[in-house]
C-alpha positions, 0 to 999 in steps of 0.5 A: 480496468486499472484505477488510480487510487492515489499517487503511485497506488493502483488497483486492477481486478485482474491483479492481486485480487483487486487490492491496492498495489504499488503502481507498475508492480504486483506488490500490495500496499498491505504487504509493504505496510505489514513488512514495515510494521513487522520491523523491516526497514524501508531499505529492506522492503525496497530491496526485497520487493524492488521498490523505490523509496517513493513507492514505499512512502506512497504505500504508507501515505495511502494507508494513512489516508484510509485510516484517517477517513475511517469512521468507527461507530461505538454503541453503548 
């Protein structure tokens, strides 16, 4: 059962171990973000993974939303 997590981002327990992927692909969000953080350009990621610019930006937006909602407890 596929679940829409965000615009252009889905998860399906039968694909990519249930991790969030770019909709219509098997490309995990973590791969897109990891490649960009490793120095690849958006155009390079698009070419290597057959994604659109909107796909790449959707992956970044989804990752940013996850980080924004993260709560960290610091114990002294």
